[in-house]
C-alpha positions as CSV (number, residue, x, y, z in Angstrom):
1,M,-69.5,102.7,68.4
2,K,-66.3,101.3,69.7
3,R,-63.2,100.7,67.2
4,P,-60.1,98.7,67.7
5,L,-57.1,100.3,69.2
6,L,-54.6,97.8,67.8
7,N,-53.3,97.5,64.1
8,P,-54.5,95.3,62.8
9,P,-57.3,94.1,65.2
10,C,-57.6,90.3,65.9
11,T,-60.1,88.1,63.6
12,G,-63.5,88.5,65.2
13,W,-62.8,91.4,67.3
14,K,-65.4,92.6,69.9
15,E,-63.6,94.8,72.2
16,D,-60.2,95.7,73.5
17,L,-59.7,94.6,77.0
18,P,-58.3,97.1,79.7
19,H,-54.8,98.1,79.4
20,P,-52.2,95.8,81.6
21,T,-51.5,98.7,83.9
22,I,-55.3,99.4,84.6
23,P,-56.7,97.9,87.7
24,P,-59.4,95.2,86.7
25,T,-63.0,95.8,87.6
26,I,-64.4,92.5,87.1
27,E,-63.7,89.2,89.0
28,A,-60.0,87.8,88.7
29,S,-60.9,84.1,87.8
30,L,-59.6,81.2,85.6
31,G,-62.9,79.5,85.7
32,S,-63.0,75.9,85.9
33,Q,-59.1,75.6,85.2
34,S,-56.1,76.0,88.0
35,A,-52.8,77.7,87.4
36,N,-50.2,75.1,86.7
37,H,-47.9,77.3,89.2
38,Q,-48.3,80.5,91.2
39,D,-45.8,82.2,93.4
40,P,-44.7,85.7,94.1
41,T,-42.2,85.3,91.2
42,Y,-44.2,83.8,88.3
43,L,-47.5,82.6,87.4
44,E,-48.0,79.5,84.8
45,I,-51.3,79.1,83.4
46,P,-52.3,76.1,81.2
47,R,-53.9,76.4,77.3
48,T,-55.0,73.0,76.7
49,L,-57.4,71.5,74.1
50,G,-58.7,69.0,76.5
51,A,-61.5,66.6,75.4
52,A,-61.4,68.2,71.9
53,R,-58.4,66.2,71.0
54,E,-60.0,62.9,72.0
55,I,-63.2,64.0,69.8
56,L,-60.7,64.4,66.7
57,I,-59.0,61.1,67.0
58,I,-62.1,59.5,67.2
59,L,-63.2,61.3,64.0
60,T,-60.2,60.4,62.3
61,L,-61.3,56.4,62.2
62,P,-64.4,56.6,59.9
63,I,-62.4,59.2,57.6
64,I,-59.7,56.4,57.1
65,A,-62.5,53.9,56.4
66,L,-63.8,55.9,54.1
67,S,-60.3,56.6,52.3
68,A,-60.0,52.7,52.2
69,L,-63.5,52.5,50.6
70,Q,-62.6,55.3,48.1
71,L,-59.4,53.6,46.9
72,S,-61.3,50.5,46.0
73,L,-63.6,52.9,44.0
74,V,-60.5,54.4,42.0
75,I,-59.3,50.8,41.5
76,S,-62.5,49.8,39.8
77,S,-62.8,53.1,37.9
78,F,-59.3,52.5,36.4
79,T,-60.2,48.9,36.0
80,Q,-63.2,50.0,33.8
81,Q,-61.3,52.8,32.2
82,D,-63.9,55.3,33.1
83,F,-61.5,58.0,33.3
84,S,-64.3,60.8,33.9
85,L,-65.3,58.8,37.0
86,L,-61.7,58.0,37.7
87,L,-61.0,61.6,38.2
88,I,-63.7,62.3,40.7
89,D,-62.7,59.3,42.7
90,L,-59.1,60.3,42.7
91,L,-60.2,64.0,44.0
92,L,-62.4,62.5,46.7
93,F,-59.5,59.9,47.8
94,A,-57.1,62.7,47.9
95,C,-59.4,65.0,50.1
96,E,-60.0,61.9,52.5
97,I,-56.2,61.2,52.7
98,W,-55.6,64.9,53.6
99,A,-58.4,64.9,56.3
100,S,-57.1,61.7,57.6
101,I,-53.6,63.0,58.1
102,F,-54.8,66.4,59.3
103,F,-57.1,64.9,62.1
104,L,-54.5,62.8,63.0
105,R,-51.7,65.1,63.6
106,I,-53.7,67.8,65.1
107,S,-54.8,65.4,67.7
108,I,-51.4,64.0,68.7
109,S,-48.8,66.5,67.2
110,P,-49.4,69.6,69.6
111,P,-47.8,69.4,72.9
112,R,-49.8,68.3,75.9
113,D,-50.1,71.9,76.9
114,E,-49.2,75.3,75.9
115,P,-48.4,77.4,78.9
116,L,-48.1,80.9,79.3
117,R,-45.5,82.3,82.3
118,F,-46.0,85.9,83.6
119,N,-42.8,86.8,85.6
120,R,-43.7,89.6,88.1
121,A,-40.1,89.9,89.0
122,R,-38.9,90.5,85.5
123,R,-42.1,92.0,84.1
124,K,-42.0,89.8,81.3
125,I,-44.4,87.1,79.5
126,Y,-43.0,83.7,78.3
127,A,-45.3,81.8,75.7
128,Y,-45.2,78.0,74.6
129,N,-46.7,78.4,71.4
130,F,-47.4,75.5,68.7
131,K,-47.3,76.3,65.2
132,Y,-49.0,74.4,62.2
133,C,-50.4,75.0,58.8
134,W,-53.7,73.3,58.1
135,W,-52.9,73.2,54.5
136,K,-49.9,71.5,55.0
137,P,-50.6,68.1,57.0
138,L,-47.3,66.9,56.2
139,G,-45.4,70.1,56.9
140,S,-43.3,71.2,59.7
141,W,-45.4,71.7,62.9
142,K,-43.3,72.8,65.8
143,V,-43.3,74.6,69.1
144,E,-42.1,78.1,69.1
145,T,-41.2,79.7,72.5
146,V,-41.2,83.3,72.5
147,C,-40.6,86.2,75.4
148,Y,-41.7,89.7,75.4
149,D,-41.9,92.5,78.0
150,W,-45.1,92.9,79.9
151,S,-45.5,96.5,78.8
152,Q,-46.1,95.2,75.1
153,V,-49.0,92.9,76.0
154,R,-52.5,93.8,74.9
155,A,-55.6,91.6,75.1
156,E,-58.6,91.4,72.6
157,R,-62.0,89.9,73.3
158,W,-63.4,88.1,70.1
159,S,-66.0,85.8,69.0
160,Q,-66.9,83.9,65.7
161,I,-69.8,82.2,64.3
162,G,-69.2,79.6,61.7
163,V,-71.6,77.6,59.5
164,L,-71.0,73.6,59.2
165,P,-71.6,72.0,56.2
166,S,-74.6,70.0,57.7
167,G,-76.2,73.4,58.1
168,G,-75.5,73.7,61.7
169,V,-73.8,76.7,63.5
170,I,-70.8,76.6,65.6
171,Y,-69.8,79.6,68.0
172,K,-66.5,80.4,69.2
173,S,-65.4,83.1,71.8
174,G,-62.2,83.8,73.5
175,V,-59.3,86.0,74.5
176,M,-56.5,86.9,72.2
177,L,-53.1,88.1,73.6
178,S,-51.5,90.9,71.1
179,I,-47.7,92.0,71.3
180,V,-47.4,95.8,70.0
181,A,-43.9,97.2,69.2
182,P,-42.9,99.5,71.8
183,G,-44.5,102.8,71.8
184,T,-47.1,101.9,69.2
185,N,-50.4,100.1,68.6
186,N,-48.9,97.9,65.9
187,V,-49.2,94.2,66.4
188,I,-45.9,92.3,65.9
189,D,-47.2,88.9,67.4
190,R,-50.5,87.2,68.7
191,F,-51.2,84.0,70.5
192,R,-54.6,82.9,72.4
193,L,-55.2,83.1,76.1
194,S,-58.2,81.3,76.2
195,T,-61.0,79.8,74.0
196,M,-64.7,79.2,75.5
197,G,-63.0,79.8,78.9
198,A,-62.9,82.2,81.4
199,D,-61.8,85.1,78.9
200,Q,-61.9,88.5,80.1
201,H,-61.9,87.0,83.6
202,A,-58.8,85.2,83.2
203,W,-57.2,88.5,81.7
204,A,-58.3,90.3,85.0
205,Y,-56.5,87.4,87.1
206,I,-53.3,87.9,85.2
207,C,-53.4,91.5,85.3
208,T,-54.1,91.5,89.1
209,Y,-51.1,89.3,89.7
210,M,-49.0,91.2,87.5
211,Q,-50.0,94.7,89.3
212,Q,-50.5,93.4,93.0
213,G,-49.0,89.8,93.3
214,P,-50.4,86.7,94.3
215,S,-51.8,87.9,97.6
216,A,-54.5,89.6,95.8
217,L,-55.9,86.9,94.4
218,P,-58.3,84.3,95.6
219,P,-56.3,81.0,96.9
220,P,-55.3,79.0,94.1
221,G,-56.4,75.5,93.4
222,E,-54.3,72.5,93.3
223,P,-51.6,73.2,90.8
224,K,-51.5,70.5,88.0
225,D,-48.4,69.2,85.9
226,H,-49.4,69.4,82.5
227,N,-47.2,66.2,81.7
228,D,-49.4,64.1,83.8
229,V,-52.0,62.8,82.0
230,L,-55.0,60.1,82.7
231,W,-54.7,56.7,81.2
232,C,-58.0,57.3,79.3
233,E,-56.7,60.6,77.8
234,F,-55.1,58.3,74.7
235,A,-54.6,61.5,72.5
236,L,-52.7,63.3,75.1
237,R,-50.6,60.3,75.9
238,L,-49.3,60.2,72.4
239,A,-48.6,64.0,72.3
240,P,-45.2,65.4,73.0
241,R,-44.2,66.6,76.6
242,V,-43.8,70.2,77.6
243,V,-40.0,70.8,77.4
244,W,-39.1,74.4,77.6
245,P,-35.6,75.7,76.5
246,A,-33.2,75.1,79.3
247,E,-32.1,79.0,79.5
248,M,-35.5,80.2,79.0
249,D,-37.0,77.9,81.4
250,L,-34.4,79.1,84.2
251,E,-35.1,82.8,83.3
252,S,-38.9,82.4,83.7
253,R,-39.1,80.9,86.8
254,T,-36.5,83.2,88.8
255,A,-35.9,86.9,89.6
256,P,-33.1,88.9,88.0
């Protein structure tokens, strides 16, 4: 039975994908996505929530309506001085307010894309990561940009099965990029590569690019500007644009 190589393994670990120096043995593909940019110096791939953001913002509307109804029940319980019922109504109202704020923020607060850049000339990876805390819907949610040596990057395939309150089952899978301390398998940072996407084929695509260059890959699709969104993508239109720090932006796009 295979055991995780990294310490600790990612949540839902299924297998460690090939080391970044090992030539891939599976098809190199980004699936239905296209690279944001690809040339001999650097590759940029997108990481977007896509239609999920539109669904989340739509789900917020009935929760807000329930909050308004629950507020009327709170007022009614207070007026009737039924304090046991008032406590229950207040708890429900607080939960509905939390859910309303969280779903609204998770729909429009993340940037339009969380791109990853792989600079072949510098042998580095640059990540545009959005950080949030689900239990602090009013907390400070922000973008953190990081840079690591390509030699520190590892990839793990994961999958998880969850049970919804309604009794339904939800399945998720993807690939996590893990950053290890030099010379060890100790993880110092993690961020997703893909979720329900090309998964290990995307990892093969990146490794092929870093090992052999763009000439070893199939012709890329039409590049996409992550800040260019359709008029109907209302959640994305409300989301912040992708803005790399100026120094990192220049470094990640150029050779030494």
